C-alpha positions in Angstrom: 95.2 153.4 209.8 92.3 152.9 207.5 89.9 154.4 210.0 92.1 157.5 210.3 92.2 157.8 206.5 88.4 157.7 206.3 88.0 160.2 209.0 90.6 162.5 207.3 88.7 162.1 204.0 85.4 163.0 205.6 87.0 166.0 207.3 88.4 167.2 204.0 85.1 166.8 202.2 83.4 168.6 205.1 85.8 171.5 205.0 85.5 171.7 201.2 81.7 171.9 201.3 81.8 174.6 204.0 84.3 176.7 202.1 82.4 176.2 198.8 79.2 177.4 200.5 80.9 180.5 202.0 82.7 181.3 198.7 79.4 181.0 196.8 77.5 183.2 199.2 80.2 185.9 199.3 81.0 185.9 195.6 79.4 189.2 194.5 80.3 188.9 190.8 78.7 185.5 190.6 75.5 186.9 192.2 75.4 189.8 189.7 75.8 187.3 186.9 72.9 185.2 188.2 70.7 188.3 188.6 71.4 189.5 185.0 70.9 186.0 183.5 67.6 185.6 185.4 66.2 188.9 184.2 67.3 188.2 180.6 65.6 184.8 180.8 62.4 186.4 182.2 62.4 189.1 179.5 62.5 186.4 176.8 59.4 184.6 178.1 56.3 184.8 175.9 53.8 185.8 178.6 51.6 188.7 179.5 53.6 191.9 180.1 52.3 192.6 183.6 53.1 189.0 184.6 56.6 189.3 183.1 57.3 192.6 184.9 56.0 191.3 188.3 58.2 188.2 188.0 61.2 190.4 187.2 60.6 192.4 190.4 60.0 189.2 192.4 63.2 187.5 191.1 65.3 190.6 191.6 64.2 191.0 195.2 64.6 187.3 196.0 68.2 187.2 194.6 69.1 190.4 196.3 67.8 189.1 199.6 69.8 185.9 199.2 73.0 187.6 198.1 72.7 190.7 200.3 74.5 192.7 197.6 72.6 195.7 199.1 71.1 195.9 202.6 68.0 193.7 202.9 65.9 196.7 204.1 66.7 198.7 201.0 65.8 195.7 198.8 62.5 195.7 200.6 61.8 199.2 199.2 62.5 198.1 195.6 58.8 196.9 194.9 57.6 200.3 196.2 59.6 202.0 193.5 59.5 199.6 190.5 55.8 198.7 190.7 54.6 202.3 189.9 57.4 202.7 187.3 56.3 199.5 185.5 52.7 200.5 185.8 51.7 197.6 188.0 50.3 199.6 190.9 49.9 203.1 192.1 52.3 204.3 194.8 49.5 205.3 197.2 47.9 201.9 196.8 51.0 199.9 197.9 52.8 202.2 200.3 50.2 201.1 203.0 51.9 197.7 203.1 54.8 199.3 205.0 52.4 200.5 207.8 50.2 197.4 207.9 48.7 196.5 211.3 50.9 193.4 211.5 54.0 195.6 211.0 53.0 197.4 214.3 52.4 194.0 216.0 55.9 192.9 214.9 57.4 196.1 216.2 55.7 195.6 219.6 57.1 192.1 219.7 60.6 193.4 219.2 60.1 196.0 222.0 58.9 193.4 224.5 61.8 191.2 223.6 64.2 194.1 224.1 63.0 194.6 227.7 63.2 190.9 228.4 66.8 190.9 227.2 67.8 194.1 229.0 66.7 192.9 232.4 68.2 189.4 232.0 64.9 187.6 232.3 65.8 185.2 229.4 69.0 184.1 231.1 67.3 183.7 234.5 64.7 181.4 232.9 67.5 179.4 231.1 69.6 178.8 234.2 66.6 177.9 236.3 65.3 175.2 233.9 68.8 173.8 233.4 69.5 173.8 237.2 66.1 172.2 237.8 66.5 169.3 235.4 70.0 168.1 236.3 73.2 166.8 234.6 71.9 164.1 232.3 72.9 165.3 228.7 69.6 164.2 227.3 67.7 166.2 229.9 70.0 169.2 229.4 69.3 169.2 225.7 65.6 168.9 226.5 65.8 171.9 228.9 67.5 174.0 226.2 64.9 173.0 223.6 62.0 173.9 226.0 63.6 177.2 227.1 64.4 178.2 223.5 60.9 177.3 222.3 59.3 179.2 225.2 61.3 182.3 224.4 60.6 182.0 220.7 56.9 182.0 221.4 57.0 185.5 222.8 59.9 187.0 220.8 61.3 186.7 217.3 63.1 183.3 216.8 66.2 185.2 215.8 66.3 186.9 219.2 65.5 183.6 221.0 68.4 181.8 219.3 70.8 184.7 219.8 70.0 184.6 223.5 70.3 180.9 223.9 73.3 180.1 221.8 75.6 181.8 224.4 73.9 179.8 227.1 74.6 176.6 225.1 78.2 177.6 224.4 78.6 178.4 228.1 77.4 174.9 229.0 79.9 173.4 226.5 82.7 175.6 227.9 81.9 174.5 231.5 82.3 170.8 230.6 85.4 168.8 229.8 86.1 166.2 227.1 82.7 166.2 225.6 82.4 164.7 222.1 82.0 166.9 219.0 78.7 165.1 218.3 77.3 166.2 221.6 78.3 169.8 220.9 76.7 169.7 217.5 73.5 168.2 218.8 73.2 170.7 221.6 73.6 173.8 219.4 71.4 172.4 216.6 68.7 171.7 219.1 68.6 175.3 220.1 68.4 176.5 216.5 65.7 174.1 215.6 63.7 174.7 218.8 63.7 178.5 218.0 62.0 177.8 214.6 59.5 175.3 216.0 58.5 177.4 219.0 58.0 180.4 216.8 54.8 179.0 215.3 53.0 178.4 218.6 51.9 182.0 219.3 50.9 184.7 216.8 53.8 187.0 217.6 56.4 184.3 217.4 57.5 184.8 213.7 56.5 187.0 210.8 54.8 184.3 208.7 52.2 183.9 211.4 51.3 187.6 211.1 51.3 187.4 207.3 48.9 184.4 207.5 46.5 186.4 209.7 46.6 189.3 207.2 45.6 187.0 204.3 43.0 185.1 206.5 41.3 188.5 207.2 41.1 189.1 203.4 39.3 185.7 203.2 36.9 186.8 205.9 38.4 184.3 208.4 38.9 185.7 211.9 42.1 184.4 213.5 42.6 185.9 217.0 45.7 185.4 219.2 43.8 182.7 221.2 42.5 180.9 218.1 45.9 180.8 216.6 47.4 179.4 219.8 44.7 176.8 220.1 45.6 175.5 216.6 49.4 175.8 216.7 50.5 175.3 220.3 49.6 171.5 220.3 51.5 171.0 217.0 54.5 172.9 218.3 54.6 170.8 221.5 54.3 167.5 219.5 57.1 168.6 217.2 59.3 169.7 220.0 59.0 166.2 221.6 59.9 164.7 218.2 62.9 167.0 217.8 64.2 165.9 221.2 63.7 162.2 220.5 65.4 162.6 217.0 68.4 164.6 218.3 69.1 162.3 221.3 68.6 159.1 219.2 70.8 160.3 216.3 73.7 161.6 218.5 76.2 159.8 220.7 75.8 161.5 224.1 78.0 161.1 227.2 76.4 159.6 230.3 76.8 162.7 232.5 78.1 166.3 232.3 79.1 168.8 234.9 77.6 172.3 234.8 78.6 175.5 236.5 75.7 177.9 237.4 75.7 181.6 238.0 73.0 182.6 240.5 71.4 185.9 239.7 68.7 187.8 241.5 65.8 189.5 239.6 65.9 193.2 239.8 62.8 195.4 240.2 62.9 196.3 236.5 62.8 192.6 235.6 59.8 191.9 237.9 57.8 194.8 236.4 58.8 193.7 232.8 57.5 190.2 233.6 54.2 191.7 234.9 53.8 193.8 231.7 54.6 191.0 229.3 52.5 188.4 231.1 49.6 190.9 231.2 49.9 191.3 227.4 49.9 187.6 226.9 46.9 187.1 229.2 45.0 189.8 227.3 45.9 188.2 224.0 44.6 184.8 225.2 41.4 185.9 226.9 40.2 188.9 224.9 38.1 186.8 222.5 36.1 184.8 225.2 36.2 187.2 228.2 36.5 190.9 227.2 34.4 190.7 224.0 31.5 189.1 225.9 31.3 192.2 228.1 31.5 194.5 225.1 35.2 195.4 225.3 36.8 194.8 222.0 40.6 194.8 222.2 42.7 194.4 219.1 45.9 192.3 219.2 47.9 195.2 217.9 46.4 197.6 220.5 47.5 195.2 223.3 51.0 194.9 221.9 51.5 198.6 221.4 50.0 199.5 224.8 52.4 197.0 226.6 55.3 198.4 224.6 54.4 202.0 225.5 54.1 201.1 229.2 57.7 199.9 229.2 58.9 203.4 228.2 56.5 205.1 230.6 57.0 203.1 233.8 60.1 204.4 235.7 62.4 202.7 238.3 64.5 205.1 240.4 63.8 207.9 238.0 64.8 205.8 234.9 62.4 204.3 232.4 62.2 200.5 232.2 63.2 200.7 228.6 65.0 203.6 226.9 64.8 204.2 223.1 68.4 203.1 222.7 67.6 199.8 224.5 64.9 199.0 222.0 66.5 196.6 219.5 64.1 197.1 216.6 65.6 195.7 213.4 64.3 198.2 210.9 65.8 196.4 208.0 63.6 193.4 208.9 60.6 195.7 209.1 61.3 197.1 205.6 61.9 193.6 204.2 58.6 192.6 205.8 56.8 195.5 204.1 58.5 194.7 200.8 57.3 191.1 201.1 53.7 192.2 201.6 54.0 194.6 198.6 55.3 191.8 196.4 52.3 189.7 197.5 49.9 192.4 196.5 51.7 192.9 193.1 51.5 189.2 192.3 47.7 189.3 192.9 46.9 192.5 191.0 49.1 191.7 188.0 47.5 188.2 187.6 50.8 186.4 188.3 49.1 184.4 191.1 46.4 183.2 188.7 49.0 182.5 186.0 51.0 180.3 188.4 47.8 178.4 189.4 47.1 177.6 185.7 50.6 176.3 185.4 50.0 173.8 188.2 46.8 172.3 186.7 48.7 169.0 186.1 48.3 168.1 189.8 45.5 165.7 190.6 42.4 167.4 192.1 43.0 165.7 195.5 43.4 167.9 198.6 45.7 165.4 200.4 48.1 165.4 197.4 47.9 169.2 197.3 48.9 169.4 201.0 51.8 167.1 200.6 53.1 168.8 197.4 52.7 172.4 198.8 54.2 171.4 202.2 57.2 169.7 200.6 57.8 172.6 198.1 57.6 175.3 200.8 59.8 173.4 203.4 62.6 173.1 200.9 62.1 176.5 199.3 62.5 178.2 202.6 66.0 176.8 202.9 67.0 179.3 200.2 64.6 182.2 200.9 63.7 184.2 204.0 60.6 182.8 205.6 59.1 186.3 205.6 59.7 186.7 201.9 58.6 183.2 201.0 55.4 183.5 203.0 54.5 186.9 201.7 55.1 186.0 198.1 53.8 182.4 197.9 50.7 183.0 200.1 48.5 184.6 197.4 49.6 181.9 194.9 48.6 179.1 197.3 45.3 180.8 198.2 44.4 181.1 194.5 45.5 177.5 193.8 43.4 176.1 196.7 40.3 178.2 195.9 40.5 177.3 192.1 40.5 173.6 192.9 37.6 173.9 195.5 39.8 173.5 198.6 39.7 175.5 201.8 42.1 178.5 201.7 42.5 178.1 205.5 44.5 174.8 205.0 46.7 176.4 202.4 47.4 179.6 204.4 48.3 177.6 207.6 50.5 175.3 205.5 52.5 178.2 204.2 52.8 179.8 207.7 54.1 176.6 209.3 56.3 175.2 206.5 58.0 178.5 205.6 59.3 178.7 209.2 60.7 175.1 209.2 64.2 175.6 207.7 66.5 173.0 209.2 69.1 172.3 206.4 71.0 175.4 205.4 72.6 178.3 207.4 70.9 180.8 205.0 67.5 179.2 205.6 66.7 181.0 208.8 68.7 183.3 211.2 68.8 180.7 214.1 70.7 178.3 211.7 73.1 181.1 210.7 73.8 182.0 214.3 74.7 178.3 215.1 76.8 178.0 211.9 78.8 181.1 212.9 80.0 179.2 216.0 82.1 177.0 213.6 81.1 174.0 215.7 78.4 172.9 213.3 79.5 172.4 209.7 77.4 173.0 206.6 77.4 169.2 206.0 76.3 168.4 209.5 73.4 170.8 209.3 72.2 169.2 206.1 72.6 165.7 207.6 70.5 166.6 210.6 68.1 168.9 208.9 67.1 166.9 205.8 65.4 164.3 208.0 63.6 167.0 210.0 62.4 168.6 206.8 60.7 165.3 205.8 59.4 164.8 209.4 57.7 168.2 209.5 55.9 167.5 206.2 54.5 164.2 207.4 53.6 165.5 210.8 51.9 168.7 209.5 49.8 166.8 206.9 48.7 164.3 209.5 48.0 166.9 212.1 46.0 169.1 209.6 43.9 166.3 208.2 43.3 164.1 211.2 43.5 166.5 214.2 42.3 169.8 212.8 40.2 167.9 210.2 40.6 170.7 207.6 
């Protein structure tokens, strides 16, 4: 009787936290109140006017992105309008952020992912790996983690999670009597793997592209191959740790029974695979093969060329990919451009330098800087979009590291990696939100699993950066 009472009590608390979270996110009046109070508080600050105005734009955009009172893409346009009005920048100087080279690389990634989805390549890979690895629940979870991580490397982590969650739910629906804990661990492993896999390749997630943009401004060349050489080993190590953590923490059944649907690859799928693999091979080899023979291929050029081919190549009179098949989230593109614009405003207004001076209390020790910045970014990204956080905090971190005599490379990579690692909250990253919408994983459970992973990624990244990369 006591056990049932405790379980009921836990369930009541769990339901209360979930409803509290949903009601807070959906309470528009509360968000408007928070925005107004935040702006009033900033106006009252005794600081330089340009810094005050840039902080108002930053705070307004962040709160609007969190609350979604207006579409996130429209919020992304606010810096483009307010910065010239406030006299912080000229319109023609910042509008280029919305047509940055990394914007086009992001668009090409969405187009390639659209073709992979249209021709069912993602599902074929998923079922193949699961069928290959058997019925052991630990192995099934590993197969889902590997598949999701692989997909997330070549497409946005949101897309990878959206493709794999139905696969995970299909596995759960094809089994009988499995524990709630197993269902939670299986779905969370997909969401977390999507975030971890996204950092391995340059096109995996927007913060990677933001990082390369700022690296180029610091005269540090970061090609597709160089990025992969740095990040792929870290991603693999963390994927293994994720699997060990999930399977150790969860009570799993001994065996499960799965039903598979055999599908045959169509000609369109085969050609899509050839185009995508060709692009990946070119991204990997251009720096040490093609450039040695005098052929300089830009990463954006390769991505766009592959994307165009998908619309040009025809099968039975029909193109591989039609415009209506291209799932390009233009709201994310505009948000991305807005984030880059915010970053440039923070630099030009002196806000980045002002923030650096406010952090002078930290000891002048790079190891401590790495721990503090990693911890701050990992937990900040639970509340902010990884794109927004990376774009806005990157210039601040660069200035902070350079002012204290540290390599900006370490700071930029730390922002790129840690801003992607949101494991605790549904609003932290789209893969978490997709899992949360299944109603199988509660808000409380996500915090319970994710908090430990947040701490693990900080420790692992600092150790990897200092002792493996030796930065």
